[in-house]
C-alpha positions as CSV (number, residue, x, y, z in Angstrom):
1,M,-3.3,9.8,0.4
2,D,-6.6,8.5,1.5
3,L,-8.5,6.1,-0.9
4,R,-12.3,5.5,-0.8
5,V,-13.3,2.8,-3.2
6,T,-16.9,1.8,-4.0
7,I,-17.5,-1.6,-5.4
8,S,-20.5,-3.2,-7.0
9,E,-22.7,-5.2,-4.7
10,S,-22.5,-8.0,-7.4
11,H,-18.7,-8.2,-7.4
12,P,-17.6,-11.6,-5.6
13,S,-15.0,-9.7,-3.5
14,T,-17.8,-7.7,-1.7
15,R,-18.7,-11.0,0.3
16,N,-15.4,-10.6,2.3
17,L,-14.2,-7.3,1.7
18,G,-17.4,-5.2,1.6
19,S,-18.5,-2.8,-1.1
20,E,-17.1,0.3,0.4
21,R,-13.3,0.3,1.2
22,M,-10.7,2.8,2.6
23,G,-7.2,2.4,1.8
24,S,-3.8,4.2,1.9
25,G,-1.8,5.0,-1.2
26,T,1.4,7.0,-2.2
27,I,2.4,8.9,-5.3
28,V,5.2,7.0,-7.0
29,D,5.4,8.9,-10.2
30,P,5.0,12.6,-11.1
31,E,2.3,11.8,-13.6
32,G,-0.1,11.0,-10.7
33,Y,0.3,7.1,-10.3
34,I,-0.4,6.1,-6.8
35,L,0.7,2.6,-5.4
36,T,-1.7,0.8,-3.1
37,V,-2.5,-2.8,-2.2
38,H,-4.8,-4.6,-4.8
39,Y,-7.5,-5.6,-2.1
40,V,-8.6,-2.1,-1.8
41,T,-9.2,-1.6,-5.6
42,L,-10.5,-5.0,-6.4
43,G,-13.7,-4.5,-8.4
44,A,-13.7,-0.7,-8.1
45,E,-16.5,1.1,-9.8
46,S,-15.3,4.6,-8.4
47,I,-12.2,5.8,-6.6
48,T,-12.0,9.1,-4.8
49,V,-8.5,10.1,-3.6
50,T,-8.0,12.7,-0.9
51,L,-4.7,14.4,-0.8
52,S,-3.2,15.5,2.4
53,D,-4.5,19.2,1.8
54,G,-8.1,17.7,1.7
55,E,-8.4,18.2,-2.2
56,Q,-10.5,15.3,-3.6
57,L,-9.6,13.8,-7.1
58,P,-11.2,11.2,-9.2
59,G,-9.0,8.2,-9.5
60,E,-9.0,5.3,-11.8
61,L,-7.6,1.8,-11.6
62,A,-4.6,2.0,-13.9
63,A,-3.0,-1.6,-13.0
64,Q,-3.6,-4.4,-10.7
65,D,-1.1,-7.3,-10.1
66,F,-2.7,-10.3,-8.5
67,E,0.6,-12.2,-8.1
68,S,2.2,-9.4,-5.9
69,G,-0.9,-7.9,-4.5
70,L,-0.1,-4.4,-5.8
71,A,-2.3,-2.0,-7.7
72,L,-1.9,1.5,-9.2
73,V,-4.4,4.3,-9.3
74,K,-4.2,7.1,-11.5
75,I,-5.2,10.7,-10.6
76,P,-5.0,13.7,-12.8
77,G,-1.8,15.7,-12.6
78,Q,1.7,16.4,-13.7
79,G,4.7,17.3,-11.8
80,L,3.5,16.0,-8.6
81,P,5.6,15.1,-5.7
82,F,6.5,11.5,-5.3
83,I,8.6,8.9,-3.3
84,R,11.5,7.5,-4.7
85,P,12.4,3.8,-4.2
86,A,15.2,2.7,-1.8
87,P,17.8,0.8,-3.7
88,L,17.1,-2.8,-4.0
89,D,20.1,-4.0,-2.2
90,S,19.5,-1.6,0.8
91,L,16.9,-3.7,2.8
92,S,18.4,-5.6,5.8
93,L,17.4,-7.4,8.9
94,G,17.2,-5.1,11.8
95,Q,17.0,-2.0,9.7
96,P,14.6,0.8,11.0
97,A,11.6,1.5,9.0
98,L,8.6,3.9,9.2
99,I,5.0,3.1,8.1
100,V,2.9,6.1,6.9
101,A,-0.8,5.4,6.4
102,S,-4.0,7.1,6.1
103,S,-6.4,7.1,8.8
104,G,-9.3,8.8,7.0
105,E,-9.5,11.7,4.6
106,T,-6.6,14.0,5.6
107,G,-5.5,12.1,8.7
108,R,-2.2,10.3,8.6
109,R,-0.4,8.2,11.1
110,V,3.1,7.1,11.4
111,S,4.5,3.9,13.2
112,G,8.2,2.9,13.6
113,G,9.8,-0.4,14.0
114,Y,12.5,-2.8,12.7
115,V,12.7,-5.2,9.8
116,T,12.4,-8.7,11.4
117,S,12.2,-11.0,8.5
118,M,12.3,-11.2,4.7
119,E,10.6,-14.6,4.4
120,S,8.0,-15.8,2.0
121,Y,4.3,-15.3,2.6
122,D,1.6,-17.8,1.7
123,G,-1.9,-16.3,2.0
124,H,-4.1,-18.6,0.1
125,W,-7.1,-16.0,0.1
126,E,-4.8,-13.2,-1.3
127,Y,-1.4,-14.0,-2.7
128,M,1.9,-16.0,-2.3
129,L,5.0,-14.0,-2.3
130,E,8.6,-15.4,-2.4
131,K,9.8,-12.4,-0.3
132,T,8.0,-10.2,2.1
133,I,9.0,-7.6,4.8
134,R,8.0,-8.3,8.1
135,L,8.5,-5.6,10.8
136,T,7.7,-4.7,14.5
137,A,6.0,-1.4,13.6
138,L,2.1,-2.0,13.5
139,N,0.1,-0.5,10.7
140,P,-1.3,2.6,12.1
141,G,-3.9,3.2,9.4
142,F,-5.5,1.7,6.4
143,G,-3.8,-1.0,4.0
144,G,-1.6,0.3,1.3
145,G,0.4,2.8,3.3
146,I,4.0,3.2,2.5
147,L,6.9,1.5,4.2
148,A,9.9,3.9,4.1
149,D,13.6,3.9,5.2
150,L,14.9,6.7,7.3
151,K,16.0,8.6,4.3
152,G,12.4,8.7,3.0
153,R,12.6,6.2,0.4
154,M,10.0,3.5,-0.4
155,M,10.9,-0.1,0.8
156,G,7.7,-1.3,0.3
157,V,3.9,-1.2,0.6
158,V,2.1,-2.3,3.9
159,S,-0.5,-4.9,3.2
160,L,-1.4,-6.7,6.4
161,N,-1.3,-6.0,10.1
162,L,-0.9,-9.3,11.7
163,N,-0.6,-8.0,15.3
164,E,-3.3,-10.5,16.5
165,I,-1.5,-13.5,14.9
166,G,2.1,-12.9,14.8
167,K,2.7,-9.4,16.4
168,F,4.2,-7.9,13.1
169,S,3.1,-6.1,10.0
170,L,3.6,-7.5,6.6
171,A,4.8,-5.3,3.5
172,I,5.1,-6.3,0.0
173,P,8.6,-5.2,-1.2
174,A,9.1,-2.2,-3.6
175,E,11.0,-4.6,-5.9
176,F,7.8,-6.3,-7.0
177,Y,6.4,-2.8,-8.3
178,L,9.8,-1.9,-9.8
179,Q,9.9,-5.2,-11.7
180,N,6.5,-4.6,-13.2
181,E,7.0,-0.9,-14.0
């Protein structure tokens, strides 16, 4: 899904991230909880979620975890289709993976690649993680897209496209979300 977020001009994050942000997200619970990255929702005044069929729904920030860099947005609904997590022990080096990300409103893009590293990440401006997923696939859309295995299960949430620096994308492992559920 596509997330459009408006942030007050007075919020400190607008200096670096702007007052209007676009992001990707994925429904992870049938009650309408959407998992994304926190920098998309940081300081949100309003959130509009566009589903793949074009329907627009109001979203509200339900949770934000600054340590992992993840956020949950809640939309109205029950019994919604959702992605299930991959087993925590299923992630391995060389594993094929897919990134699905929003490219605006109803647009979606997919990119495929392989897991190349599960090292830590120290991004002073954002977060420091003991474990990340780095992969050869480049993020084809906005941050917050899903990283899935070939069985369609969530492995992580794509945070950064580091193509300019290191020729890889960085995802936050799903285990950080599952530990805070």
